[in-house]
N, C-alpha and C positions, 0 to 999 in steps of 0.2 A: 105347720106348727112344729117348731123345733125346740120349744122350751116347755118344761114341766112345772106345774105348781109345786109349792113346797111340800104339800101333803102327798102329792104323787111321787115326788122324789124320795120322801121319807118311806113311803110304801115300797118303792123299788129297792131301797137300801135294806129294809127289813126282810124283804123277800130274798135278797142276795145273802144276807146273814143266815136265814133259815136253810138255804141250799148248802152253804159251806159248813155250817156248824152242826155236825152230827154228834151223836152220843160218844163216838170213839174219840172225838176231840177233847172230851172231858178227862181222859185218863193220862194223857202225856204231860201236860203242864204240872200236875201234882208230883208225878214221878221225877220230872226234871228238877223241880224245886227241892225235893227231898235229897237228891244226889248232889245238886249244885251247892246247897248250903249257903255259906257266906259269899260265894261267887254267883249268886242268883242273878244280879243285875246284868252282867255280861252274857251269861247263858241265855237269858230271856231276850236280849237284843238279837242274838243269833236265831233263836227260835221264832221270834216275830218276823224276821226277815224272810224266812222260808214258809212259815205257817200262815202268815197274813199278807206280807208285802208281795210275794211272788204270785199268789192267786189273784190279787188285785191287778197286777200287771197282765196276767193271763186274760182276765175278763176284758181289759182295755184293748189288748191285742186282737181278741176275737171281734170286738166291736169295730175296730179299724179295718178288719177283714170283711166287714159286712155280714158277720155271722157264719161265714163259710170257711171255718178254720181247717177242717180236715182236707178240703180241696186245696187250701193253701199249702199244707204240708206236702201233698202229693205233687203239686206243681213246682215247689222249690227244691225237693229232694228227688233222688232216683225212686221210681215207683216201688221197687222191691224193698228199699230201705224204709220208705214211708209205711208200707204195709207191715213190715217187721216191727217197727216202732209202735204202731197202733195196736198190733196184736199183743205185744208185751204189756202195753199200757192198760188195755182192757182186761187182760188176765190179772194184772196186779190190783186194779181197782174193782175187779170182779171176783170170780170164784176162787182165786188162789189166796188172796189175803184180806181184802176189804170186806167181802161178804162173810167169810167165816168169822172175821173179827166182830161183826155185829152180834152174832150169836154168842161168842165167847165173852164179849164185854157185858152184854145184858145179863148173862149168867153170873159172872164174877161179881158185879155190883149189886144185882137185884136178888139173886137166888142163893148164892153160896153162903152169905152171912147167916141164913136160916137153917143150914144143913150141918150135921156133925161130920167129922172127918171120914167116917166109914161110908157115908152116903153120897159123897161128892161125885165120884165117877158115874154111878148109876143116875144120880140126879141130873148131871150135865147131859147125859145121853138122852134122857126122857125130855128134858126141857128143850134142847136144841132140835130134837125131832119135831116137837110141837111148834117151835119157833119157825123152822124152815118150811114146815107143812103149811102154816098160816101165810108165810111169805109167798109160797107157790100159788095158793088160792087167790090172794089179793093181786099178785102180778099177772095171773092168768085171767082174772075177771076184774079189771079195773072199774072202780065205781066212785061215787062221791064220798064213800066212807073214808078213803085215803085222804082226800082233801079236808074233810071234817076233822079227822084225827090230827092232821098237820096244823090246821088253823087253831085247834084247841091246845095242841101240844106245845108249840113255841112259846106262847104267853105263860103257860104253867111252868115250863122249864125255866124261863127267865125269872119268874117270881121266886121259884125255889132257889135258883142260883143267887139272886139278890139277898135272900135271907141267909143263905150259907156264907156268902161273902161278908155280909154285915157282922154275922156272928164270929167269923174268923178274925176280922179286923178289930172288933171290940174286945174280944177275949181269946187271943191265940192259944193254941194247945200247949205250946212250949217255946223255948228259945231256938234260934237258928244255930245249927252246928257247922263244923268245918266241911268244906267241899270234899267229895270223894271221887275216885276214878279219874276219868278223862277231864272232869270239870276242874281239877286242881291246876293243870298246866295250860289247858286250852278251852276255857268255858264257852267262849263265843263260837268256836268251830264246832264243839260238841252240840251246843244248842242249835246251830245252823243245821246239823245233820238230824237232830231230833225232830226238827220241823218237817223233814221228809215224811215222817211217820203219819202226819195228818193226811197225806196224799191229796191235799186240796188242790195243788197245782195240777196234778194229773187229772183230777175230777173236773177241773176247769175246761180242759180240752173236750171232755165228754159232754158236759152239760152247760157250757158257757153260752150257747145260743139261746137258752131260755131267757137270760137277762136281756140280751139284745132284742129278741122278739117281743118281750114285755115292753121295752121302751118304744119299739115301733108301733105297737098296738095303741100307745098313748100319743101317737102322732109325730114321733121323732124320726127324722130321715136324714140320710147323708152320713158319711164316715166321720166327719169332724163332730157333728152334733151328737151322734151316737157315742163317740169316744168321750165327749165332755160329760154327757149325762151318766154314762157308765162309771166314769171316774168319780163324779160327785156322789153318786149313790154307793159306790164302792167304799168311799171314805166313811160313810155312815156304818157300813158293815165292819170296816177295819177298826173303828173306835169301839164298837161293841165287843168284837172278838178279842181285841187287845186287852180291854178292861177285864174280861172274864179270864183270859189266859194268865194275866199277871196275878189276879186274885187267887186262882187255883194253884199257881206256882208258889205263892206265899203260903197258902194252906199246906202244901207239901213240905215247904222249908221249915215251917213251925211244928210239923207233926213228928219229925224224926226223933226228937228228944223224948216223946211219949210212946210212939208206936214202933220205934226202931225203923230199919230199912225194909220196906215191903217188897214182895216179889215183883209186883207190877202196880201200875197206877190204878187199876180197877179195885184191887184189894185195899189199897191205901185210901181211896175215896170212900169206899164202903165202911172201913173201920173208922175214919174220921167223922163221917155222918153219924155213925152209931154212938160215938162219944159225945158229939155235939147235940144230937136230937133224940137219941134213944131208938128203940125198936120201931116206933111209928115213923121216925124219919127214914129209916132203912126201907120200910114198906112203901112209903110214898115215892122214894127214889127208885125202888124196884119197878113200880108201875110206869113212871115217867121214862126211865131208861129203856124198858122193854118196848114201849110204843115208839120211842125215838129210833131205836135200832131197827125195829120192824119196818117203819116207813123208809128208812135209809136203805135197808136191804132190798126192799121192793124196787126202789128207784134204780139202784145200780145193777140189780139183776136184770131188769127190763132193758136197761141201756146196753149191757153186755150181750144179752141174747139177740137184741136187734142188730148190733154191729156184726156179730158172727153169722147171723142169718143172711145179711146182705153180702158179707164176704164170701160165703159159700153159695151165693146166688140162689137162695131159697131151696137148695138141695136138702138141707136139714131144717126142719120147721122151727119156728120160734118156740112153740110149746115144748118140743123135745130138748132144745137147747136150754130152755128155762128149767126143765126137770133135771137134766144132767148137771147143770151148774149148781142147783140147790142140793142135790144128793152129794156132790163132791164137796160143797161148802159144809154140809153137815159133818162129813167125815173129818175134814180139816179142823173144824171148830172144836172137836173133841180132843185134839192134840193139846189144847190149853192156850190161854191168852199169852202167857209169857213166851211160849214156844213159837206162836204165830208171829209175834213181834220180832223175835230173833231171826226167824226164817225170812222175814220180809226185808231185812237190812241189806243183804247183797243185791237183791233185785232193785231196791230203791237207789242204792249207790250207782247201779248201772244206768238206770233210766232217767233219774231226776236231773243230773247235769245236762243230759241231752235236751230235755224239755225246757230247762232254764235257758240254755243257749238259744234254742229256736224261738222261744217267746221273746227274749230280748231283741234278737235280730228282726223279728216280725214287726216290732214296734216301729222300725225304720224301713219297712218294706217299700214305702213310697219312693225311697231313695235308692235302695239296694236291690229292689225286686228284679231289675233288668240284668243283674249279675247273680244268678243262682249258685255260681261257684263259691260265693261268699258263705252261703248256708252250708254247702257240702263240705268245704274245707274246714269250717269251724266244727261241724258235727262229727266228721270223721276223726279229727284231732281229739275232740272231747271223748269220743267212744273209746279210743285207745287207752286213755288214762282212767276213765270210769270203769272200764272192764277190768283193769288191773286192781282197782280199789275193790270191786265186787268180788273178785277171786280171793283177794286177801281177807276180806270180811268173811268169806265162806271157808277160810282155812286152807285155801289152795294156792296161795301166793308163794312166790319165790323170794326168800329173805335177801338174797344177793341183789336181785333186781330192785326190790323195795328200798334197800339201803342206798343203792346207786341213785335212784330217782329222788329219794329224800334229800340227798346231798346237792343235787344239781337243778332240780325243778322247783321253782318257787311254790310255796304253800302245799307241797306234796305231803309233808309230814302231818298236816291236819286234814288230809283227804280232800283237798281242793286243788290238787295238782293239775286238774283239767282247765283251770281258769286262764292261765297264760297261753298254753297251747291252743286254746280255742281262739284267742285273739290272733295269734300267729297264723293259724289255719285259715281264719277269715281273710286276712291280708293276702296270703298266698293264693287262696281260692279266687279272690277278687282280681288278682293280677292275671292269672291264667284263664279266667272266664272271659276276659276281653269284652267284646260287645255282644256276647251271647245274651239272648233274651229268653225270659220265661213267660209262659202263658199268663195272662192277667186273670185275676179272680174277681169276677163281678159280684157286686153286692147282691145278696139274696133279696128277693122281692118280699115285701111284708105281706 
C-alpha cells in the first residue's frame, strides 16, 4: 500500500507542522514585520523561502534517501568534513543556541511582563533553573506525559494564534511605518537571512526521519512513494506555517506605531498580547509558551545527547551528556534572548549555506550520486564564502577583502556570495571526479 487516505495525509501534515513550529518560531516574524515596515512583502518572501520552503525540501530529500540522511552525508563527503558539519549542526540546534533560546523565549514572553525592572535578572535565573531542571527530568525519564502535553498543546496554541490573528486583522494596533535598517535596501535578502534563525532546515537533518518512518508505518514504501507522500503532507505544513508567519509579521508591522521598536520579538509579542487581551492574555500565553518551549527543549536535548553519545562511542553516557548540555544551556540562556540571537548569526551564516547546498544536491542524488566530487566541489566552494560572511558578522572580517568580493562576486553584497561559487564548484568537482563512484545508501527498513 503506497497511498494514504486523506485523513491520514492530513494527520501526517499536522504532525510535520508540530515538529517544525516551536515557540521560538513565534518571535522572529513579528520582529521582522516591525523592522521591515512598508517593505514587509519582499522581506516575508525571503523569510518564507528559508523558514518554510527549505525545511520542506529537506524533508523530501530525507524521504528520497530512505530516511538515512546522515549516512548519505558521510558517503558523499569526506568523513572528517561530514563529522565536523554534523558536530556544528548539533551544537547549534542543541546546547549552544536552540536549547538556551527555549528558556530565554519562554521567560521573555511568559514571565518578564509580570516582573518589575529590578527583579528581571534574579527572576530569569530562578525561572531558567526550574525550566532546565524540568527538561532534564523529562528527557531522562521519557513517559506518556510528553506526548499528552504535545497533543494538548498544539491545538491550544493554534486556537490562541487564530484568536490573536483575527484580532490583529480586525483591529490593527496602528499603521505601518517605513522600513528600517537592512530592510530598506535589501528586504528580500535580509528576510532570507532572518529565516536562518528558525533553524528548521538544520532541525530537518536531525529529526526528518520521524516523518519518513511515520509514513512507512502507514504502509508507504519506496523512495518515490515516500517522496510524494512527504511532499503532499509537507504542503499542509507549509500552508499553516506560512499563514501564521505572515499574520505575526503583520502584527509586528502594525505594532511599531504604538509600541516603538522592541528589543526582540519576544518582548514585542508579549507587549502586543498585553495590549490586545490584557493581563489574562499574557497569563495564558505564558503557560502555552512555557509548555511549548519545554517540549521542544526536551526533544532537541535528547537528540543532541544521543548524537554525541554515538560519536564518542558510549565513552560518555547519555545521562552525563544530557546533564552537561542542560547546565551549559542554563548559563547561556541567562545571557538574554537578544544576545543569544545576535551570537547565533555568525554560526548560522557559516553552516546554513552548506546545508542548503547539500540538500539541493541530494534531491538529484539518483543522477549525481556516482560523482561525489560534485558534492565536495560545491560544498568546499560554499564553505570559503560562508566562512568569510561568518567572520564579517562576528566583526572579524577584512574590509579590503569584503570590498573586493562585493565588487566581483555576484550577490556577495547581500551575503549570498556563496551561490555562484557553489554552482562553479559543483561543475569543477563533477569534471574531476570522473567515473568515481560513491557507496550507495540503501533505504532503511521500516
